[in-house]
C-alpha positions, 0 to 999 in steps of 0.5 A: 180449251178456252183458257189456253184459247185465251192464253194464247190472243193475251199471249199475241197481244202482250207480245206484239207490240213490245216485239214492234217496241223494241225491233225499232230499239234495236235500230234506233235506240232510245236513248239514254241520260247517262250515255249523254252525261254522268249527272254529278261529273256533268253538273259540276264541271260542265258549261250552261253551254255545254249541258244546253249542247248535252240535252239537245242532242238526247232530245233529238235522240228522242225524236228520232226514236219516236218517229221510227216507232211512229213509222214503223208501230201504226202501218205493223198495226193495221198489218194484225188488224187486217190478217187477224181480222181474216186468220181461220183460228180464233185466238189467234186473230183476236190476239192479233187484232188487239196487238194491232190496237195496242201497236197503233196506240205506241206509236200515236204515244210516243210521237203525238205531240210532234205529229201535224194536225193532218197527219194525226188526222190521215193515220187516225182515219186510216185506222179507223176505216181499218176497224172498221171494214174489219168490223162489217166484212169480216165480223159481223157475218161471222 
């Protein structure tokens, strides 16, 4: 029975952040280089201006994807942590909490370099407070 609980928690921890990542990808696809230029043909025929323009378009699409991922993954991760903390089924709660942490991390990893220091601080503070509250109110009393 313990193995099943561990498997369930582990599965939720892995699937939840992947679901968020690919859910965002469904509505704001991450750019693929081949969509912007075909390497062989493009390198032979394109002018430096054309190459620069294509690269800027790809970078803009990448930035938009990363921003959307951050805006979805961080709040959803925080919600998952809270739901997991108050779940009566321990394996589901643990899986959601770990999956929430992974989701927050995914949002940060992809958008960290574009975030202003104030947003970095405030969003990390929110995550820190949620974890402290969950730890103090729910886990310590268990």
